[in-house]
N, C-alpha and C positions, 0 to 999 in steps of 0.2 A: 557372663557370656552374651546375653541379650544386648546389653549396653554397647559392647564392642561391635556387634553386628550393625546396630543403628549408626554408630559413628562411622564405620566403614562405608555404609550406604550413602551417607551425607557427603563424605569425602570423595566418593566416586562420581557424584553428580556433575555433569558438565557445567562450566561457568556460562553465564549469558554472553552472547555476542552482540555487540551493538552494530547494527547495519548503518545507522546514521543518527548522530546526535546533533541537534540544532543548537548552535550557540551564536553569539555575535560575530565570532571569527570563522564560522562554518563556510566552506567553499561549495558553492552551488553549481560549479562548472559541469558536473555530470548529471544535473537535473535539466530536463527540458519539457516544455509544455507542448502538447499535441492536441489541437482542437479539431472540431468537425470540418474545418476548412479543407482538410485532406480529402473530403468527400463532397465539397461544395457548400458546406454550412457556413454560418456567420457567427458562431459562438466565439467568445473571447475569454481566454484564461490567462492568468499571470502568476508568477511565482517569485517570491523575494523573501528576504529576511526582514523582520520588523525590528524596532528599536530594542526590544527585549531579547532578541536572538531567536525567535521562533520562525519556522518556515511558514509562510502565508500563501496558500493557494486560493485565488479569488478570481471572480469575473462574472460573466453573464452567459447563460445558456440560451440560445435562440433556436427556433424550430424551422425557420425559412430554409429553402433549398435542401430539404431532407437532413437538416442539421439536428443537433440535440445532445452534444456531449463536449466536455472539456476534460483533459487529463494532464497530470504531471508525472513524469517518469524519471527514475533514477537507475542508471546503469552502472555496474561495478564488476570487479573481477569475480569470477565464480567463487561462491562461498559454500563450503560443505555444510549441509543441513542434516546429515544422517543422525547426529546425536541430539537433535532438537525436535520438539513436537509442536511448537507453536511460535507465532509471531505476536509480539505485544507492541502496541502503538499508543503512545501517550499523545492525546490530541484534544482539541476543543473545536467542535463543529458548530453549525448554525441550526441544528435541529432537523437537517435534511438527511436523506439517505445517500450514501456513497458506496463505491466498490473499492476494495483493495485487491490488487492483482499482482501475481508474480509470474516470472518466466524462469524455467530452469536453464534455458539457452536463449540468449537475446535474439537469435535468428529464427526461433520457432514461430510459426504463423499464429498460434493460439496462446492464450493466457489461462492461468488458473485463477479463479475468481472467488471472492467472498464478499457478499453485500453486507453492509452494516449501517445501523442507524446512529445518529449523533443526538446528544441531549441538549446541547447548548452550553454545557459545563465542561470543565476539564475532566477527562476520564481516560482510562486505559482500556483499549479494545484488545481482547485476547482472541486470536484466531488459530484454531488447530489447523496445521498444514494439511492434514488428511481430510478436512472438511472443504478444502478448496477444489472446485470443480472446473473442468476444462470448458472453455467457451471461445467462440470466434464470431465477431461482429454481432454480439447479442444473442447468439444461439448456443445452447448447451450441446456439447459434443458427446457422442456415444463412446467415451473413453473413460478409463478409471480416474478417480480423484488423484490429487497430487501424491506421489510417492517417490519422487526423484531424489537424487543424491545432492543436488546443488541448486542454487538460484543465482541469477545474474542480473535480474531487474525487478524492481518493485514499482507499482503504479497506483496512483489514486485517481479515480474517475468519478465524475458526476454526469448522469444521463438519465433523468427521471421522466423523460417524455413530456416535459413542459418547459415553458419559458420561465426562467428564474435567475436571480442573482445568487451567488454562493460565496462562502468563505470558510476555509478549513485551516486551523492553526496546528502545526506539527511541532512536537517537542523531541520525540525520540522513537526510533524503530529498532527493536531488538528481537533476537531469537532466544527462546527459553526451552 
């Protein structure tokens, strides 16, 4: 009887959902770079596929004119996240800290944020959705952490309050 229960529990677990899988044939039309130029800054970020099929977010963060960030955003149809507890991202960073952000609605003024470090090696960053806190323009809001039913946008952002070059390679973003 115990074996049957374990088998049923495994059978009832939701399958992973891929939000984006980078390949040589991947379509980046729904990805867009947003730099601090929207606020007068001079940072430059770029996003493209490399020869291996990885997404490459790279550029230079500058601090002039109150600048200091670059981001790349992916908007998509609302995806139900109620049966998932975390986002897993396979990536290779440059040893610098980044932020992963989500929005439950693309028109919402704030994002849910999770800062993470990169090691310089390929790794899988696992982020509990419930650990993502609401923030707007660098300020944590007095609202609950993420507990919404859906997401419509994911964002990678670098903004470490210093002038620096950066490069983040992306392989896969999935819900587990």
